C-alpha positions as a printed NumPy array, in Angstrom:
array([[  0.   ,   0.   ,   0.   ],
       [  1.299,   3.433,  -0.953],
       [  1.573,   6.109,   1.724],
       [  2.657,   9.654,   0.882],
       [  3.961,  12.095,   3.489],
       [  3.369,  15.813,   2.908],
       [  5.46 ,  17.584,   5.525],
       [  7.844,  20.551,   5.361],
       [  9.931,  19.418,   8.353],
       [ 12.424,  17.09 ,   6.682],
       [ 13.585,  15.203,   9.785],
       [ 10.039,  14.394,  10.913],
       [  9.067,  13.35 ,   7.373],
       [ 12.099,  11.101,   7.032],
       [ 11.345,   9.456,  10.39 ],
       [  7.804,   8.654,   9.243],
       [  9.049,   7.407,   5.889],
       [ 11.6  ,   5.086,   7.515],
       [  9.112,   3.704,  10.059],
       [  6.419,   3.074,   7.439],
       [  8.879,   1.416,   5.074],
       [ 10.065,  -0.837,   7.921],
       [  6.403,  -1.813,   8.461],
       [  6.197,  -2.917,   4.826],
       [  4.432,   0.063,   3.269],
       [  5.465,   1.731,   0.01 ],
       [  6.098,   5.097,   1.664],
       [  7.767,   8.26 ,   0.487],
       [  7.638,  11.956,   1.241],
       [  6.775,  14.592,  -1.315],
       [  9.559,  17.078,  -1.955],
       [  7.794,  20.428,  -1.796],
       [  9.349,  23.182,  -3.957],
       [ 11.755,  25.077,  -1.691],
       [ 13.086,  27.839,  -3.951],
       [ 12.788,  30.948,  -1.738],
       [ 12.309,  33.124,  -4.838],
       [  9.482,  31.061,  -6.292],
       [  5.792,  31.661,  -5.654],
       [  3.897,  29.326,  -3.294],
       [  2.494,  26.388,  -5.25 ],
       [ -1.187,  26.448,  -6.14 ],
       [ -3.673,  23.971,  -4.692],
       [ -3.944,  22.208,  -8.066],
       [ -0.165,  21.947,  -8.498],
       [  0.392,  20.51 ,  -5.016],
       [ -2.508,  18.082,  -5.374],
       [ -1.127,  16.869,  -8.711],
       [  2.336,  16.469,  -7.166],
       [  0.922,  14.389,  -4.312],
       [ -1.319,  12.231,  -6.514],
       [  1.451,  11.435,  -9.   ],
       [  2.181,   8.174,  -7.164],
       [ -1.529,   7.365,  -6.571],
       [ -1.316,   6.948,  -2.78 ],
       [ -3.881,   5.07 ,  -0.72 ],
       [ -3.136,   7.238,   2.344],
       [ -1.675,  10.73 ,   2.67 ],
       [ -0.144,  11.927,   5.951],
       [ -0.56 ,  15.695,   5.755],
       [  0.751,  18.545,   7.889],
       [ -1.51 ,  21.591,   8.325],
       [  1.384,  24.049,   8.101],
       [  3.445,  23.746,   4.931],
       [  5.782,  26.705,   5.333],
       [  5.758,  29.026,   2.318],
       [  3.04 ,  26.875,   0.731],
       [  0.548,  27.885,   3.402],
       [ -2.135,  25.785,   5.013],
       [ -2.389,  22.103,   4.181],
       [ -6.125,  22.282,   4.899],
       [ -6.783,  23.49 ,   1.343],
       [ -5.442,  20.169,   0.001],
       [ -7.718,  17.903,   2.035],
       [-10.912,  18.191,  -0.021],
       [ -9.302,  17.657,  -3.462],
       [ -7.326,  14.688,  -2.106],
       [-10.392,  13.175,  -0.417],
       [-12.378,  13.489,  -3.656],
       [ -9.909,  11.097,  -5.307],
       [-10.759,   8.449,  -2.7  ],
       [ -7.492,   8.969,  -0.818],
       [ -7.581,   8.678,   2.978],
       [ -6.115,  11.869,   4.443],
       [ -4.646,  11.708,   7.94 ],
       [ -3.608,  15.065,   9.36 ],
       [ -0.44 ,  14.933,  11.473],
       [  0.104,  18.394,  12.888],
       [  1.99 ,  20.446,  15.425],
       [ -1.053,  22.698,  15.843],
       [ -3.039,  22.341,  19.053],
       [ -5.942,  24.473,  17.767],
       [ -8.881,  22.08 ,  17.921],
       [-11.001,  24.375,  15.741],
       [ -8.414,  23.827,  12.985],
       [ -8.695,  20.097,  13.609],
       [-12.466,  20.357,  13.237],
       [-12.098,  22.245,   9.97 ],
       [ -9.791,  19.541,   8.625],
       [-12.331,  16.863,   9.522],
       [-15.176,  18.894,   8.043],
       [-13.472,  19.073,   4.635],
       [-12.645,  15.372,   4.505],
       [ -9.768,  14.269,   6.75 ],
       [-10.267,  10.835,   8.313],
       [ -8.63 ,  11.853,  11.577],
       [ -6.181,  14.326,  13.108],
       [ -3.117,  13.328,  15.133],
       [ -0.805,  15.707,  17.007],
       [  2.89 ,  15.29 ,  16.306],
       [  3.398,  14.637,  20.006],
       [  1.75 ,  11.196,  19.842],
       [  4.021,   8.146,  19.856],
       [  5.123,   7.02 ,  16.401],
       [  3.351,   3.746,  17.033],
       [ -0.002,   5.531,  17.152],
       [  0.544,   7.012,  13.698],
       [  1.537,   3.58 ,  12.382],
       [ -1.511,   2.066,  14.069],
       [ -3.787,   4.585,  12.348],
       [ -2.31 ,   3.705,   8.955],
       [ -2.751,   0.019,   9.766],
       [ -6.434,   0.458,  10.726],
       [ -7.153,   2.413,   7.541],
       [ -5.446,  -0.317,   5.53 ],
       [ -7.872,  -2.83 ,   7.052],
       [-10.854,  -0.529,   6.484],
       [-11.41 ,   0.183,  10.172],
       [-12.638,   3.402,  11.782],
       [ -9.885,   5.708,  13.092],
       [-11.911,   8.344,  14.954],
       [-14.834,   8.107,  17.354],
       [-18.014,   9.672,  15.928],
       [-18.663,  11.763,  19.055],
       [-15.099,  13.111,  19.013],
       [-15.394,  13.991,  15.323],
       [-18.631,  15.885,  15.961],
       [-17.134,  17.69 ,  18.979],
       [-14.161,  18.913,  16.961],
       [-16.335,  20.024,  14.046],
       [-18.576,  21.93 ,  16.472],
       [-15.481,  23.704,  17.8  ],
       [-14.661,  24.84 ,  14.261],
       [-18.248,  25.934,  13.549],
       [-18.3  ,  27.93 ,  16.785],
       [-15.065,  29.693,  15.868],
       [-16.386,  30.475,  12.392],
       [-19.477,  32.076,  13.923],
       [-17.259,  34.144,  16.218],
       [-15.202,  35.31 ,  13.221],
       [-18.352,  36.304,  11.324],
       [-19.487,  38.376,  14.313],
       [-16.029,  39.957,  14.642],
       [-16.018,  40.916,  10.964],
       [-19.475,  42.455,  11.376],
       [-18.143,  44.627,  14.211],
       [-15.015,  45.535,  12.26 ],
       [-17.21 ,  46.686,   9.381],
       [-18.723,  49.29 ,  11.726],
       [-15.403,  51.12 ,  12.11 ],
       [-15.052,  54.423,  10.338],
       [-12.361,  54.818,   7.7  ],
       [-10.055,  56.645,  10.123],
       [-10.697,  54.123,  12.896],
       [ -9.863,  51.304,  10.478],
       [ -6.592,  53.002,   9.59 ],
       [ -5.712,  53.436,  13.277],
       [ -6.463,  49.772,  13.994],
       [ -4.303,  48.713,  11.068],
       [ -1.436,  50.815,  12.461],
       [ -1.903,  49.114,  15.856],
       [ -1.759,  45.736,  14.103],
       [  1.555,  46.811,  12.574],
       [  2.908,  47.474,  16.069],
       [  2.784,  51.275,  16.12 ],
       [  2.15 ,  53.147,  19.382],
       [ -0.44 ,  55.888,  19.851],
       [  2.341,  58.487,  19.696],
       [  3.751,  57.049,  16.469],
       [  0.301,  56.932,  14.885],
       [ -0.311,  60.574,  15.86 ],
       [  2.946,  61.679,  14.229],
       [  2.273,  59.609,  11.127],
       [ -1.235,  61.013,  10.694],
       [ -0.255,  64.533,  11.818],
       [ -2.899,  64.693,  14.543],
       [ -2.754,  64.998,  18.315],
       [ -2.296,  61.974,  20.552],
       [ -5.617,  62.887,  22.18 ],
       [ -7.338,  62.459,  18.813],
       [ -5.804,  59.021,  18.311],
       [ -6.739,  57.966,  21.864],
       [-10.332,  59.   ,  21.186],
       [-10.321,  56.904,  18.021],
       [ -8.816,  53.937,  19.885],
       [-11.499,  54.267,  22.568],
       [-14.169,  54.153,  19.873],
       [-12.539,  51.095,  18.277],
       [-12.545,  49.229,  21.589],
       [-16.196,  50.093,  22.206],
       [-17.312,  48.929,  18.742],
       [-15.36 ,  45.668,  19.044],
       [-16.535,  45.041,  22.597],
       [-13.03 ,  44.679,  24.057],
       [-11.148,  46.487,  26.809],
       [ -7.6  ,  46.746,  25.45 ],
       [ -5.621,  47.485,  22.306],
       [ -4.054,  44.012,  22.52 ],
       [ -7.502,  42.391,  22.469],
       [ -8.589,  44.532,  19.502],
       [ -5.463,  43.62 ,  17.531],
       [ -5.907,  39.934,  18.391],
       [ -9.507,  39.954,  17.133],
       [ -8.482,  41.646,  13.893],
       [ -5.708,  39.107,  13.285],
       [ -8.027,  36.148,  13.98 ],
       [-10.524,  37.556,  11.493],
       [ -7.674,  38.03 ,   8.968],
       [ -8.819,  41.645,   8.65 ],
       [ -7.073,  44.568,   7.009],
       [ -8.357,  48.091,   6.354],
       [-10.009,  48.491,   2.956]])
């Protein structure tokens, strides 16, 4: 049975490849393009690269360095009939739920013993279940809840005035109130008033919380 490893950490990928080969699987890791001057590979290009060897199982990391999130590869891989097992360093269970929602069979943290990863591959090979139904539903609910929170955050962010949006973007870039005032050629009191309005509209009590919400919503000023 062919197993493909999609992982940007070479040492971890090689360890999986060696262990799976020792267990009798036809395993190899995909060499992701690493040219620092090249553009990140598209979803279609990466999917084609992975499917070139027609794997039965793909062990996929969620964070692929310059190539972005591995989550975008799950659905196209699953549509080919390939079993996708996410093996990730992320502890964000909402991300796990998203991966399951789009077609992953299960999610394993990289901290689990190697034997557990091998056991998951073995169970899939025999056609057995690899994730409890209740646990799958719990993780997907965590993702849905986070998505609803992001939608609400974006609604609040949309209420900011143009100048408030610009101030928040400066805060996201790490500028202080004094630096923003100099940049915009206004008084610090004016910027503080705008910050106070931003906090009120977002329903938070600090600049750090406002910046955190904006980052989670992947927001930037229009």
